[in-house]
C-alpha positions as CSV (number, residue, x, y, z in Angstrom):
1,X,0.0,0.0,0.0
2,X,1.4,3.4,-0.9
3,X,0.8,6.5,1.1
4,X,0.2,9.7,-0.8
5,X,1.4,13.0,0.8
6,X,-1.4,15.5,1.4
7,X,-1.3,18.3,-1.1
8,X,-3.4,21.3,0.0
9,X,-3.3,23.0,-3.3
10,X,-4.7,26.5,-2.9
11,X,-7.0,25.5,0.0
12,X,-6.3,28.0,2.9
13,X,-7.6,25.5,5.4
14,X,-5.3,22.8,4.1
15,X,-2.3,25.1,4.0
16,X,-2.9,26.2,7.6
17,X,-3.4,22.6,8.8
18,X,-0.1,21.6,7.2
19,X,1.6,24.0,9.6
20,X,-0.4,23.7,12.8
21,X,-2.6,20.6,12.2
22,X,-1.3,18.4,15.0
23,X,-2.4,18.5,18.7
24,X,1.0,19.5,20.1
25,X,1.4,22.5,17.8
26,X,-2.1,23.8,18.6
27,X,-1.5,23.4,22.3
28,X,1.9,25.2,22.1
29,X,0.2,28.1,20.3
30,X,-2.5,28.1,23.0
31,X,0.2,28.3,25.7
32,X,2.1,31.0,23.8
33,X,-1.1,33.0,23.5
34,X,-1.4,32.7,27.3
35,X,2.1,34.1,27.8
36,X,4.4,31.0,27.9
37,X,7.7,31.5,26.1
38,X,10.3,29.1,27.5
39,X,10.9,25.5,26.6
40,X,10.7,24.3,30.1
41,X,7.4,26.1,30.7
42,X,5.9,24.5,27.6
43,X,7.2,21.1,28.6
44,X,5.7,21.5,32.1
45,X,2.4,22.8,30.9
46,X,1.9,20.2,28.2
47,X,3.6,17.1,29.7
48,X,5.1,16.5,26.2
49,X,8.4,14.7,25.6
50,X,11.3,17.1,25.0
51,X,12.1,15.7,21.5
52,X,8.5,16.2,20.3
53,X,8.4,19.7,21.9
54,X,11.7,20.7,20.2
55,X,10.4,19.4,16.8
56,X,7.1,21.2,17.1
57,X,8.7,24.5,18.3
58,X,11.1,24.3,15.3
59,X,8.2,23.8,12.9
60,X,6.3,26.7,14.4
61,X,9.4,28.9,14.0
62,X,9.9,27.7,10.4
63,X,6.2,28.3,9.6
64,X,6.4,31.9,11.0
65,X,4.2,31.5,14.1
66,X,7.0,31.9,16.6
67,X,10.3,33.6,16.8
68,X,13.2,32.0,18.6
69,X,15.2,34.6,20.7
70,X,18.1,34.1,23.0
71,X,17.4,35.2,26.6
72,X,20.5,33.8,28.3
73,X,24.2,33.7,27.2
74,X,25.8,31.1,29.5
75,X,24.5,28.6,28.6
76,X,22.7,29.9,25.6
77,X,18.9,29.5,26.1
78,X,16.1,30.6,23.9
79,X,12.5,31.7,24.3
80,X,9.8,31.4,21.8
81,X,7.8,34.6,21.1
82,X,4.7,34.9,19.0
83,X,5.2,36.7,15.7
84,X,2.5,39.0,14.3
85,X,1.3,35.9,12.3
86,X,1.2,33.9,15.6
87,X,-0.8,36.6,17.3
88,X,-3.1,36.6,14.3
89,X,-3.9,33.0,15.0
90,X,-5.6,33.8,18.3
91,X,-9.1,34.0,16.9
92,X,-8.7,30.5,15.5
93,X,-7.9,29.2,19.0
94,X,-10.8,31.2,20.4
95,X,-13.1,29.5,17.9
96,X,-11.8,26.1,18.9
97,X,-12.3,27.0,22.6
98,X,-15.9,28.0,22.0
99,X,-16.6,24.9,19.8
100,X,-15.1,22.6,22.4
101,X,-17.1,24.2,25.2
102,X,-20.3,23.9,23.2
103,X,-19.9,20.4,22.0
104,X,-17.4,18.5,24.2
105,X,-17.5,19.9,27.7
106,X,-19.9,17.2,29.0
107,X,-18.8,17.8,32.6
108,X,-19.3,21.5,32.3
109,X,-17.2,24.5,31.3
110,X,-13.6,24.1,32.6
111,X,-12.0,27.1,30.8
112,X,-13.6,30.1,29.2
113,X,-13.0,33.7,28.0
114,X,-14.3,36.4,30.3
115,X,-14.5,40.1,30.1
116,X,-11.6,41.5,32.2
117,X,-13.7,44.3,33.7
118,X,-17.1,42.6,34.4
119,X,-15.9,39.0,34.7
120,X,-18.9,38.0,32.5
121,X,-18.3,35.0,30.2
122,X,-17.9,35.8,26.6
123,X,-19.7,34.0,23.8
124,X,-17.3,34.0,20.9
125,X,-18.6,34.2,17.4
126,X,-16.9,34.8,14.0
127,X,-18.1,38.0,12.4
128,X,-17.5,39.7,9.1
129,X,-15.2,42.7,9.8
130,X,-16.8,44.7,6.9
131,X,-20.5,44.3,7.8
132,X,-20.3,43.2,11.5
133,X,-22.6,40.3,10.7
134,X,-22.0,36.8,12.3
135,X,-20.6,34.4,9.7
136,X,-23.2,31.7,9.0
137,X,-24.0,29.4,6.1
138,X,-27.3,31.2,5.5
139,X,-25.7,34.5,4.5
140,X,-22.1,33.6,3.5
141,X,-20.6,31.0,1.2
142,X,-17.3,29.8,-0.1
143,X,-16.3,31.5,-3.4
144,X,-13.3,31.5,-5.7
145,X,-10.8,34.4,-5.0
146,X,-9.0,36.4,-7.6
147,X,-6.0,34.0,-7.7
148,X,-8.1,30.8,-7.8
149,X,-6.9,28.1,-10.0
150,X,-9.0,25.5,-11.8
151,X,-9.3,23.2,-8.9
152,X,-10.7,25.9,-6.6
153,X,-13.1,27.1,-9.4
154,X,-14.3,23.5,-9.9
155,X,-14.9,23.1,-6.1
156,X,-17.0,26.3,-6.1
157,X,-19.0,25.1,-9.1
158,X,-19.7,21.8,-7.3
159,X,-20.8,23.7,-4.2
160,X,-23.2,25.8,-6.2
161,X,-24.5,22.7,-8.0
162,X,-25.2,21.0,-4.7
163,X,-27.0,24.1,-3.4
164,X,-29.1,24.1,-6.5
165,X,-30.2,20.6,-5.9
166,X,-31.2,21.3,-2.2
């Protein structure tokens, strides 16, 4: 049996998952969003083996989510700081948190976002920055962008054809 490597083509979801699509990378980004920067802090928080942590940190640096900076000279030690791209990933983690709380928190909410001033729990939603409307399937749909190749255009045509049959 042969294994075919995943090719995301022009799919933005596939391209993102290639870079952060494993549990450890997502959890490292969660911890980094919460202020962790040092190898030992990530290791303690996650309970991950050092070799796996080192590999995932290197991948997140290579993919542009984290920057590796020295914080000590003797011996040389590095910290991992979110880049602008890494900080831009925060809403994705927020969406995962909200989804997990809605669908998988069978014992109740263990972690949530709250308003710093009022302490009131937030109810995260994804909204269109132009109109301010919540993104939902009723109003919004996937469409080809200006740089779309034939595969993307075909996918959009198939989506439209399915919608026409419904």
